[in-house]
PDB file of N, CA, C and O in Angstrom:
ATOM      1  N   MET A   1     192.813 129.246 182.879  1.00  0.00           N
ATOM      2  CA  MET A   1     193.981 128.570 183.123  1.00  0.00           C
ATOM      3  C   MET A   1     194.374 127.576 181.345  1.00  0.00           C
ATOM      4  O   MET A   1     195.343 126.954 180.910  1.00  0.00           O
ATOM      5  N   VAL A   2     193.352 127.841 180.957  1.00  0.00           N
ATOM      6  CA  VAL A   2     194.424 127.470 179.284  1.00  0.00           C
ATOM      7  C   VAL A   2     193.376 128.086 178.280  1.00  0.00           C
ATOM      8  O   VAL A   2     193.492 127.602 177.155  1.00  0.00           O
ATOM      9  N   ILE A   3     192.654 128.773 178.370  1.00  0.00           N
ATOM     10  CA  ILE A   3     191.722 129.409 177.307  1.00  0.00           C
ATOM     11  C   ILE A   3     192.456 131.115 177.195  1.00  0.00           C
ATOM     12  O   ILE A   3     193.042 131.550 176.204  1.00  0.00           O
ATOM     13  N   VAL A   4     192.204 131.911 178.577  1.00  0.00           N
ATOM     14  CA  VAL A   4     193.079 132.657 178.499  1.00  0.00           C
ATOM     15  C   VAL A   4     194.608 133.243 177.846  1.00  0.00           C
ATOM     16  O   VAL A   4     194.858 133.661 176.716  1.00  0.00           O
ATOM     17  N   PRO A   5     195.199 133.137 178.650  1.00  0.00           N
ATOM     18  CA  PRO A   5     196.598 132.854 178.215  1.00  0.00           C
ATOM     19  C   PRO A   5     196.078 132.451 176.635  1.00  0.00           C
ATOM     20  O   PRO A   5     196.286 133.322 175.790  1.00  0.00           O
ATOM     21  N   ALA A   6     195.448 131.255 176.203  1.00  0.00           N
ATOM     22  CA  ALA A   6     196.289 131.216 175.198  1.00  0.00           C
ATOM     23  C   ALA A   6     195.184 131.106 173.139  1.00  0.00           C
ATOM     24  O   ALA A   6     195.382 130.456 172.112  1.00  0.00           O
ATOM     25  N   LEU A   7     194.187 132.097 173.552  1.00  0.00           N
ATOM     26  CA  LEU A   7     193.916 133.902 173.010  1.00  0.00           C
ATOM     27  C   LEU A   7     195.339 134.839 173.527  1.00  0.00           C
ATOM     28  O   LEU A   7     196.267 134.852 172.718  1.00  0.00           O
ATOM     29  N   VAL A   8     195.471 135.376 174.439  1.00  0.00           N
ATOM     30  CA  VAL A   8     196.542 135.836 174.695  1.00  0.00           C
ATOM     31  C   VAL A   8     197.895 135.885 174.239  1.00  0.00           C
ATOM     32  O   VAL A   8     198.227 136.705 173.384  1.00  0.00           O
ATOM     33  N   LEU A   9     198.632 135.145 174.696  1.00  0.00           N
ATOM     34  CA  LEU A   9     199.737 134.305 173.645  1.00  0.00           C
ATOM     35  C   LEU A   9     199.921 134.381 172.314  1.00  0.00           C
ATOM     36  O   LEU A   9     200.951 134.873 171.853  1.00  0.00           O
ATOM     37  N   ARG A  10     198.740 133.803 171.391  1.00  0.00           N
ATOM     38  CA  ARG A  10     198.518 134.318 170.824  1.00  0.00           C
ATOM     39  C   ARG A  10     198.706 135.092 169.393  1.00  0.00           C
ATOM     40  O   ARG A  10     199.183 134.917 168.272  1.00  0.00           O
ATOM     41  N   VAL A  11     198.053 136.008 170.132  1.00  0.00           N
ATOM     42  CA  VAL A  11     197.990 137.798 169.302  1.00  0.00           C
ATOM     43  C   VAL A  11     199.686 138.002 170.047  1.00  0.00           C
ATOM     44  O   VAL A  11     200.380 138.619 169.239  1.00  0.00           O
ATOM     45  N   ALA A  12     200.410 137.676 171.225  1.00  0.00           N
ATOM     46  CA  ALA A  12     201.939 137.769 171.020  1.00  0.00           C
ATOM     47  C   ALA A  12     202.590 137.337 169.906  1.00  0.00           C
ATOM     48  O   ALA A  12     202.887 138.350 169.272  1.00  0.00           O
ATOM     49  N   ILE A  13     202.897 136.545 169.441  1.00  0.00           N
ATOM     50  CA  ILE A  13     202.998 136.509 169.302  1.00  0.00           C
ATOM     51  C   ILE A  13     202.555 136.536 167.308  1.00  0.00           C
ATOM     52  O   ILE A  13     203.278 136.271 166.348  1.00  0.00           O
ATOM     53  N   ARG A  14     201.319 136.906 167.357  1.00  0.00           N
ATOM     54  CA  ARG A  14     201.637 137.426 166.013  1.00  0.00           C
ATOM     55  C   ARG A  14     202.297 138.585 165.548  1.00  0.00           C
ATOM     56  O   ARG A  14     202.605 138.963 164.418  1.00  0.00           O
ATOM     57  N   LEU A  15     202.556 139.424 167.537  1.00  0.00           N
ATOM     58  CA  LEU A  15     203.074 140.486 166.939  1.00  0.00           C
ATOM     59  C   LEU A  15     203.611 140.703 167.654  1.00  0.00           C
ATOM     60  O   LEU A  15     203.511 141.559 168.532  1.00  0.00           O
ATOM     61  N   GLY A  16     204.697 139.574 167.331  1.00  0.00           N
ATOM     62  CA  GLY A  16     206.244 139.234 167.913  1.00  0.00           C
ATOM     63  C   GLY A  16     207.534 139.072 168.525  1.00  0.00           C
ATOM     64  O   GLY A  16     208.733 138.840 168.368  1.00  0.00           O
ATOM     65  N   PHE A  17     205.792 139.547 169.986  1.00  0.00           N
ATOM     66  CA  PHE A  17     206.691 138.974 171.192  1.00  0.00           C
ATOM     67  C   PHE A  17     207.236 137.549 171.753  1.00  0.00           C
ATOM     68  O   PHE A  17     206.622 136.731 172.437  1.00  0.00           O
ATOM     69  N   ARG A  18     208.890 137.479 171.147  1.00  0.00           N
ATOM     70  CA  ARG A  18     209.442 136.712 171.683  1.00  0.00           C
ATOM     71  C   ARG A  18     210.646 137.057 172.751  1.00  0.00           C
ATOM     72  O   ARG A  18     210.748 138.255 173.013  1.00  0.00           O
ATOM     73  N   GLY A  19     211.540 136.199 173.380  1.00  0.00           N
ATOM     74  CA  GLY A  19     212.661 136.445 174.599  1.00  0.00           C
ATOM     75  C   GLY A  19     211.786 136.123 175.710  1.00  0.00           C
ATOM     76  O   GLY A  19     210.959 135.212 175.661  1.00  0.00           O
ATOM     77  N   ILE A  20     211.995 136.968 176.831  1.00  0.00           N
ATOM     78  CA  ILE A  20     211.867 137.730 177.732  1.00  0.00           C
ATOM     79  C   ILE A  20     210.810 138.765 177.962  1.00  0.00           C
ATOM     80  O   ILE A  20     210.368 139.059 179.072  1.00  0.00           O
ATOM     81  N   GLU A  21     210.436 139.300 176.812  1.00  0.00           N
ATOM     82  CA  GLU A  21     208.256 139.717 177.500  1.00  0.00           C
ATOM     83  C   GLU A  21     207.362 139.049 177.134  1.00  0.00           C
ATOM     84  O   GLU A  21     206.138 139.054 177.262  1.00  0.00           O
ATOM     85  N   PHE A  22     208.681 137.985 176.269  1.00  0.00           N
ATOM     86  CA  PHE A  22     207.200 136.558 175.354  1.00  0.00           C
ATOM     87  C   PHE A  22     206.838 135.448 176.700  1.00  0.00           C
ATOM     88  O   PHE A  22     205.929 134.622 176.626  1.00  0.00           O
ATOM     89  N   ILE A  23     208.137 135.685 178.462  1.00  0.00           N
ATOM     90  CA  ILE A  23     207.956 134.704 179.205  1.00  0.00           C
ATOM     91  C   ILE A  23     206.617 135.880 180.479  1.00  0.00           C
ATOM     92  O   ILE A  23     205.557 135.697 181.077  1.00  0.00           O
ATOM     93  N   THR A  24     207.455 136.821 180.301  1.00  0.00           N
ATOM     94  CA  THR A  24     206.399 138.152 180.960  1.00  0.00           C
ATOM     95  C   THR A  24     205.127 137.707 180.756  1.00  0.00           C
ATOM     96  O   THR A  24     204.220 137.458 181.550  1.00  0.00           O
ATOM     97  N   LEU A  25     205.213 137.638 179.415  1.00  0.00           N
ATOM     98  CA  LEU A  25     203.082 137.724 179.584  1.00  0.00           C
ATOM     99  C   LEU A  25     202.987 136.565 179.577  1.00  0.00           C
ATOM    100  O   LEU A  25     201.769 136.389 179.566  1.00  0.00           O
ATOM    101  N   LEU A  26     203.570 135.387 179.574  1.00  0.00           N
ATOM    102  CA  LEU A  26     203.012 133.938 179.739  1.00  0.00           C
ATOM    103  C   LEU A  26     203.234 134.222 181.355  1.00  0.00           C
ATOM    104  O   LEU A  26     202.924 133.203 181.972  1.00  0.00           O
ATOM    105  N   ALA A  27     203.465 134.781 181.820  1.00  0.00           N
ATOM    106  CA  ALA A  27     203.423 134.956 183.819  1.00  0.00           C
ATOM    107  C   ALA A  27     202.749 135.679 184.322  1.00  0.00           C
ATOM    108  O   ALA A  27     202.365 135.903 185.471  1.00  0.00           O
ATOM    109  N   ILE A  28     202.580 136.133 183.200  1.00  0.00           N
ATOM    110  CA  ILE A  28     201.019 137.824 183.873  1.00  0.00           C
ATOM    111  C   ILE A  28     199.832 136.718 183.451  1.00  0.00           C
ATOM    112  O   ILE A  28     198.773 136.854 184.064  1.00  0.00           O
ATOM    113  N   PHE A  29     199.889 135.863 182.670  1.00  0.00           N
ATOM    114  CA  PHE A  29     198.175 135.116 182.252  1.00  0.00           C
ATOM    115  C   PHE A  29     198.324 134.073 182.260  1.00  0.00           C
ATOM    116  O   PHE A  29     197.621 133.624 181.355  1.00  0.00           O
ATOM    117  N   ALA A  30     198.937 133.147 182.834  1.00  0.00           N
ATOM    118  CA  ALA A  30     199.169 132.268 182.864  1.00  0.00           C
ATOM    119  C   ALA A  30     199.735 131.716 184.378  1.00  0.00           C
ATOM    120  O   ALA A  30     200.294 130.666 184.696  1.00  0.00           O
ATOM    121  N   SER A  31     199.304 132.983 185.204  1.00  0.00           N
ATOM    122  CA  SER A  31     199.467 132.095 186.712  1.00  0.00           C
ATOM    123  C   SER A  31     198.154 132.379 186.902  1.00  0.00           C
ATOM    124  O   SER A  31     197.272 132.911 186.229  1.00  0.00           O
ATOM    125  N   SER A  32     198.326 131.376 189.144  1.00  0.00           N
ATOM    126  CA  SER A  32     197.119 131.761 189.709  1.00  0.00           C
ATOM    127  C   SER A  32     196.256 133.303 190.210  1.00  0.00           C
ATOM    128  O   SER A  32     196.914 134.340 190.297  1.00  0.00           O
ATOM    129  N   THR A  33     195.261 133.300 190.411  1.00  0.00           N
ATOM    130  CA  THR A  33     194.448 134.625 191.057  1.00  0.00           C
ATOM    131  C   THR A  33     195.328 134.317 192.042  1.00  0.00           C
ATOM    132  O   THR A  33     195.870 133.272 192.402  1.00  0.00           O
ATOM    133  N   ALA A  34     195.370 136.097 192.609  1.00  0.00           N
ATOM    134  CA  ALA A  34     196.103 136.172 194.170  1.00  0.00           C
ATOM    135  C   ALA A  34     195.655 136.041 195.368  1.00  0.00           C
ATOM    136  O   ALA A  34     194.487 136.331 195.623  1.00  0.00           O
ATOM    137  N   VAL A  35     196.422 135.628 196.211  1.00  0.00           N
ATOM    138  CA  VAL A  35     195.979 135.586 197.562  1.00  0.00           C
ATOM    139  C   VAL A  35     194.272 136.450 198.198  1.00  0.00           C
ATOM    140  O   VAL A  35     193.237 135.976 198.667  1.00  0.00           O
ATOM    141  N   ALA A  36     194.831 138.196 197.821  1.00  0.00           N
ATOM    142  CA  ALA A  36     195.214 139.168 198.309  1.00  0.00           C
ATOM    143  C   ALA A  36     192.838 138.609 197.645  1.00  0.00           C
ATOM    144  O   ALA A  36     191.963 138.778 198.495  1.00  0.00           O
ATOM    145  N   SER A  37     192.608 138.287 196.797  1.00  0.00           N
ATOM    146  CA  SER A  37     191.587 137.949 196.430  1.00  0.00           C
ATOM    147  C   SER A  37     190.495 137.967 197.419  1.00  0.00           C
ATOM    148  O   SER A  37     189.710 138.857 197.746  1.00  0.00           O
ATOM    149  N   PHE A  38     190.613 137.058 197.710  1.00  0.00           N
ATOM    150  CA  PHE A  38     190.000 136.046 199.087  1.00  0.00           C
ATOM    151  C   PHE A  38     189.168 137.302 200.060  1.00  0.00           C
ATOM    152  O   PHE A  38     188.080 137.713 200.462  1.00  0.00           O
ATOM    153  N   THR A  39     191.050 137.567 200.052  1.00  0.00           N
ATOM    154  CA  THR A  39     190.720 139.379 201.445  1.00  0.00           C
ATOM    155  C   THR A  39     189.319 140.182 201.014  1.00  0.00           C
ATOM    156  O   THR A  39     188.111 140.184 201.251  1.00  0.00           O
ATOM    157  N   MET A  40     190.210 140.778 200.310  1.00  0.00           N
ATOM    158  CA  MET A  40     189.808 141.350 199.463  1.00  0.00           C
ATOM    159  C   MET A  40     187.305 141.590 199.688  1.00  0.00           C
ATOM    160  O   MET A  40     186.455 142.408 200.039  1.00  0.00           O
ATOM    161  N   ALA A  41     187.446 140.242 199.179  1.00  0.00           N
ATOM    162  CA  ALA A  41     185.948 139.317 198.848  1.00  0.00           C
ATOM    163  C   ALA A  41     185.396 139.137 200.091  1.00  0.00           C
ATOM    164  O   ALA A  41     184.205 139.439 200.153  1.00  0.00           O
ATOM    165  N   GLU A  42     186.036 138.631 201.359  1.00  0.00           N
ATOM    166  CA  GLU A  42     185.518 139.117 202.422  1.00  0.00           C
ATOM    167  C   GLU A  42     184.744 140.160 203.051  1.00  0.00           C
ATOM    168  O   GLU A  42     183.628 140.210 203.568  1.00  0.00           O
ATOM    169  N   GLN A  43     186.278 141.498 202.718  1.00  0.00           N
ATOM    170  CA  GLN A  43     185.859 142.851 203.394  1.00  0.00           C
ATOM    171  C   GLN A  43     184.619 143.461 202.430  1.00  0.00           C
ATOM    172  O   GLN A  43     184.381 144.593 202.850  1.00  0.00           O
ATOM    173  N   MET A  44     184.410 143.383 202.160  1.00  0.00           N
ATOM    174  CA  MET A  44     183.755 143.682 200.904  1.00  0.00           C
ATOM    175  C   MET A  44     182.904 142.896 200.691  1.00  0.00           C
ATOM    176  O   MET A  44     183.298 142.327 199.673  1.00  0.00           O
ATOM    177  N   GLY A  45     181.461 142.231 201.130  1.00  0.00           N
ATOM    178  CA  GLY A  45     181.418 141.649 200.938  1.00  0.00           C
ATOM    179  C   GLY A  45     180.226 140.444 200.106  1.00  0.00           C
ATOM    180  O   GLY A  45     179.049 140.087 200.064  1.00  0.00           O
ATOM    181  N   GLY A  46     181.541 140.217 199.564  1.00  0.00           N
ATOM    182  CA  GLY A  46     181.520 139.371 198.835  1.00  0.00           C
ATOM    183  C   GLY A  46     181.518 137.214 198.209  1.00  0.00           C
ATOM    184  O   GLY A  46     181.383 136.635 199.286  1.00  0.00           O
ATOM    185  N   ASP A  47     181.541 136.930 197.918  1.00  0.00           N
ATOM    186  CA  ASP A  47     181.822 135.137 198.483  1.00  0.00           C
ATOM    187  C   ASP A  47     183.326 134.322 198.660  1.00  0.00           C
ATOM    188  O   ASP A  47     184.021 133.530 198.024  1.00  0.00           O
ATOM    189  N   ALA A  48     183.350 135.204 200.207  1.00  0.00           N
ATOM    190  CA  ALA A  48     184.510 134.440 200.206  1.00  0.00           C
ATOM    191  C   ALA A  48     185.579 133.232 199.456  1.00  0.00           C
ATOM    192  O   ALA A  48     186.677 133.094 198.915  1.00  0.00           O
ATOM    193  N   ALA A  49     183.776 132.178 200.079  1.00  0.00           N
ATOM    194  CA  ALA A  49     184.386 131.427 199.853  1.00  0.00           C
ATOM    195  C   ALA A  49     184.216 130.349 198.368  1.00  0.00           C
ATOM    196  O   ALA A  49     184.241 129.121 198.290  1.00  0.00           O
ATOM    197  N   LEU A  50     184.056 131.322 197.388  1.00  0.00           N
ATOM    198  CA  LEU A  50     184.674 131.058 196.609  1.00  0.00           C
ATOM    199  C   LEU A  50     185.480 131.942 196.343  1.00  0.00           C
ATOM    200  O   LEU A  50     186.633 131.511 196.337  1.00  0.00           O
ATOM    201  N   ALA A  51     185.384 133.065 196.105  1.00  0.00           N
ATOM    202  CA  ALA A  51     187.033 133.575 195.817  1.00  0.00           C
ATOM    203  C   ALA A  51     188.607 132.621 196.212  1.00  0.00           C
ATOM    204  O   ALA A  51     189.681 132.643 195.611  1.00  0.00           O
ATOM    205  N   GLY A  52     188.056 131.567 197.869  1.00  0.00           N
ATOM    206  CA  GLY A  52     188.736 130.710 198.292  1.00  0.00           C
ATOM    207  C   GLY A  52     189.342 129.957 197.815  1.00  0.00           C
ATOM    208  O   GLY A  52     190.536 129.772 198.049  1.00  0.00           O
ATOM    209  N   ASP A  53     188.384 129.096 196.717  1.00  0.00           N
ATOM    210  CA  ASP A  53     188.855 128.160 196.248  1.00  0.00           C
ATOM    211  C   ASP A  53     188.971 128.150 195.073  1.00  0.00           C
ATOM    212  O   ASP A  53     189.371 127.172 194.442  1.00  0.00           O
ATOM    213  N   ILE A  54     188.592 129.403 194.506  1.00  0.00           N
ATOM    214  CA  ILE A  54     189.420 129.575 192.662  1.00  0.00           C
ATOM    215  C   ILE A  54     190.752 130.394 192.846  1.00  0.00           C
ATOM    216  O   ILE A  54     191.412 130.866 191.920  1.00  0.00           O
ATOM    217  N   VAL A  55     191.150 130.523 194.672  1.00  0.00           N
ATOM    218  CA  VAL A  55     192.398 130.608 194.676  1.00  0.00           C
ATOM    219  C   VAL A  55     193.109 129.101 194.677  1.00  0.00           C
ATOM    220  O   VAL A  55     193.872 128.571 193.869  1.00  0.00           O
ATOM    221  N   VAL A  56     192.466 128.587 196.068  1.00  0.00           N
ATOM    222  CA  VAL A  56     192.827 126.974 196.156  1.00  0.00           C
ATOM    223  C   VAL A  56     193.490 126.945 194.326  1.00  0.00           C
ATOM    224  O   VAL A  56     194.556 127.408 193.920  1.00  0.00           O
ATOM    225  N   MET A  57     192.069 126.011 193.296  1.00  0.00           N
ATOM    226  CA  MET A  57     192.726 125.690 191.885  1.00  0.00           C
ATOM    227  C   MET A  57     192.789 126.563 191.615  1.00  0.00           C
ATOM    228  O   MET A  57     191.638 126.992 191.529  1.00  0.00           O
ATOM    229  N   THR A  58     193.752 127.585 191.263  1.00  0.00           N
ATOM    230  CA  THR A  58     193.829 128.240 190.330  1.00  0.00           C
ATOM    231  C   THR A  58     195.025 127.853 190.818  1.00  0.00           C
ATOM    232  O   THR A  58     195.866 127.459 190.010  1.00  0.00           O
ATOM    233  N   SER A  59     195.351 127.889 192.301  1.00  0.00           N
ATOM    234  CA  SER A  59     197.216 127.415 192.302  1.00  0.00           C
ATOM    235  C   SER A  59     197.681 126.239 192.168  1.00  0.00           C
ATOM    236  O   SER A  59     198.811 126.000 191.743  1.00  0.00           O
ATOM    237  N   ALA A  60     196.261 124.796 192.766  1.00  0.00           N
ATOM    238  CA  ALA A  60     197.164 123.642 191.587  1.00  0.00           C
ATOM    239  C   ALA A  60     197.630 122.950 190.720  1.00  0.00           C
ATOM    240  O   ALA A  60     198.414 122.014 190.566  1.00  0.00           O
ATOM    241  N   LEU A  61     196.728 123.867 189.959  1.00  0.00           N
ATOM    242  CA  LEU A  61     196.642 124.619 188.414  1.00  0.00           C
ATOM    243  C   LEU A  61     197.390 124.890 187.721  1.00  0.00           C
ATOM    244  O   LEU A  61     197.575 124.256 186.682  1.00  0.00           O
ATOM    245  N   ALA A  62     198.035 125.869 188.049  1.00  0.00           N
ATOM    246  CA  ALA A  62     199.116 126.750 187.592  1.00  0.00           C
ATOM    247  C   ALA A  62     200.481 126.225 187.461  1.00  0.00           C
ATOM    248  O   ALA A  62     201.411 126.461 186.690  1.00  0.00           O
ATOM    249  N   SER A  63     200.320 125.498 188.381  1.00  0.00           N
ATOM    250  CA  SER A  63     201.585 124.632 188.237  1.00  0.00           C
ATOM    251  C   SER A  63     202.128 123.033 187.048  1.00  0.00           C
ATOM    252  O   SER A  63     203.218 122.466 186.969  1.00  0.00           O
ATOM    253  N   LEU A  64     201.013 122.809 186.423  1.00  0.00           N
ATOM    254  CA  LEU A  64     201.305 121.748 186.190  1.00  0.00           C
ATOM    255  C   LEU A  64     200.530 122.348 184.590  1.00  0.00           C
ATOM    256  O   LEU A  64     200.825 121.660 183.613  1.00  0.00           O
ATOM    257  N   THR A  65     199.392 123.820 184.276  1.00  0.00           N
ATOM    258  CA  THR A  65     200.215 124.690 182.719  1.00  0.00           C
ATOM    259  C   THR A  65     200.542 125.554 182.554  1.00  0.00           C
ATOM    260  O   THR A  65     200.161 126.275 181.632  1.00  0.00           O
ATOM    261  N   LEU A  66     202.002 126.038 183.991  1.00  0.00           N
ATOM    262  CA  LEU A  66     202.588 126.780 182.798  1.00  0.00           C
ATOM    263  C   LEU A  66     203.005 124.939 183.143  1.00  0.00           C
ATOM    264  O   LEU A  66     202.027 124.210 183.308  1.00  0.00           O
ATOM    265  N   PHE A  67     203.910 124.522 183.200  1.00  0.00           N
ATOM    266  CA  PHE A  67     205.049 123.247 182.804  1.00  0.00           C
ATOM    267  C   PHE A  67     204.890 123.432 181.618  1.00  0.00           C
ATOM    268  O   PHE A  67     205.717 123.791 180.779  1.00  0.00           O
ATOM    269  N   GLY A  68     203.224 123.061 181.448  1.00  0.00           N
ATOM    270  CA  GLY A  68     202.954 123.054 179.630  1.00  0.00           C
ATOM    271  C   GLY A  68     203.169 124.487 178.988  1.00  0.00           C
ATOM    272  O   GLY A  68     203.640 124.483 177.851  1.00  0.00           O
ATOM    273  N   TRP A  69     203.003 125.204 179.329  1.00  0.00           N
ATOM    274  CA  TRP A  69     203.244 125.694 178.318  1.00  0.00           C
ATOM    275  C   TRP A  69     204.815 126.253 178.364  1.00  0.00           C
ATOM    276  O   TRP A  69     205.255 126.449 177.231  1.00  0.00           O
ATOM    277  N   SER A  70     205.413 126.444 179.054  1.00  0.00           N
ATOM    278  CA  SER A  70     206.424 126.174 178.632  1.00  0.00           C
ATOM    279  C   SER A  70     207.391 125.357 177.690  1.00  0.00           C
ATOM    280  O   SER A  70     208.259 125.642 176.865  1.00  0.00           O
ATOM    281  N   LEU A  71     206.848 124.249 178.185  1.00  0.00           N
ATOM    282  CA  LEU A  71     207.182 122.818 177.429  1.00  0.00           C
ATOM    283  C   LEU A  71     207.006 123.095 175.748  1.00  0.00           C
ATOM    284  O   LEU A  71     207.773 123.184 174.790  1.00  0.00           O
ATOM    285  N   LEU A  72     205.638 123.171 175.955  1.00  0.00           N
ATOM    286  CA  LEU A  72     205.181 123.875 174.607  1.00  0.00           C
ATOM    287  C   LEU A  72     205.949 124.981 173.766  1.00  0.00           C
ATOM    288  O   LEU A  72     206.648 124.717 172.787  1.00  0.00           O
ATOM    289  N   PHE A  73     205.760 126.085 174.207  1.00  0.00           N
ATOM    290  CA  PHE A  73     206.118 127.803 173.515  1.00  0.00           C
ATOM    291  C   PHE A  73     207.922 127.364 173.292  1.00  0.00           C
ATOM    292  O   PHE A  73     208.647 127.938 172.479  1.00  0.00           O
ATOM    293  N   LYS A  74     208.471 126.002 174.406  1.00  0.00           N
ATOM    294  CA  LYS A  74     210.292 126.457 174.205  1.00  0.00           C
ATOM    295  C   LYS A  74     210.575 125.238 173.181  1.00  0.00           C
ATOM    296  O   LYS A  74     211.768 124.974 173.035  1.00  0.00           O
ATOM    297  N   SER A  75     209.105 123.996 172.020  1.00  0.00           N
ATOM    298  CA  SER A  75     209.606 123.582 171.795  1.00  0.00           C
ATOM    299  C   SER A  75     209.875 124.273 169.940  1.00  0.00           C
ATOM    300  O   SER A  75     210.588 124.256 168.937  1.00  0.00           O
ATOM    301  N   LEU A  76     208.488 124.880 170.677  1.00  0.00           N
ATOM    302  CA  LEU A  76     208.859 126.320 169.601  1.00  0.00           C
ATOM    303  C   LEU A  76     209.131 127.315 169.043  1.00  0.00           C
ATOM    304  O   LEU A  76     208.714 127.911 168.050  1.00  0.00           O
ATOM    305  N   ASN A  77     210.472 127.570 170.350  1.00  0.00           N
ATOM    306  CA  ASN A  77     211.640 128.570 170.453  1.00  0.00           C
ATOM    307  C   ASN A  77     211.130 128.884 170.231  1.00  0.00           C
ATOM    308  O   ASN A  77     210.570 128.484 169.210  1.00  0.00           O
ATOM    309  N   LEU A  78     210.603 130.204 171.048  1.00  0.00           N
ATOM    310  CA  LEU A  78     209.790 131.222 171.057  1.00  0.00           C
ATOM    311  C   LEU A  78     210.868 131.961 171.863  1.00  0.00           C
ATOM    312  O   LEU A  78     211.588 132.908 171.545  1.00  0.00           O
ATOM    313  N   PHE A  79     210.765 131.226 173.045  1.00  0.00           N
ATOM    314  CA  PHE A  79     212.406 131.878 173.613  1.00  0.00           C
ATOM    315  C   PHE A  79     213.453 130.343 174.157  1.00  0.00           C
ATOM    316  O   PHE A  79     214.598 130.496 174.582  1.00  0.00           O
TER     317      PHE A  79
END
């Protein structure tokens, strides 16, 4: 929720992404894990409990980290 978006968005800034393109990358890389990953793990015999925990944790943290990223990048005038 912090490391991957930081790396990807740093590269995006250096490549010149601004405005709606930058916000789209922020939404893609800083959002929570898809709920379908739980069902997929369950259907394929994987660790469904772990997948469920990951979905819950990333969903809870996404509201905080997305706000933080938005505040940071808005203050830097990147969108």
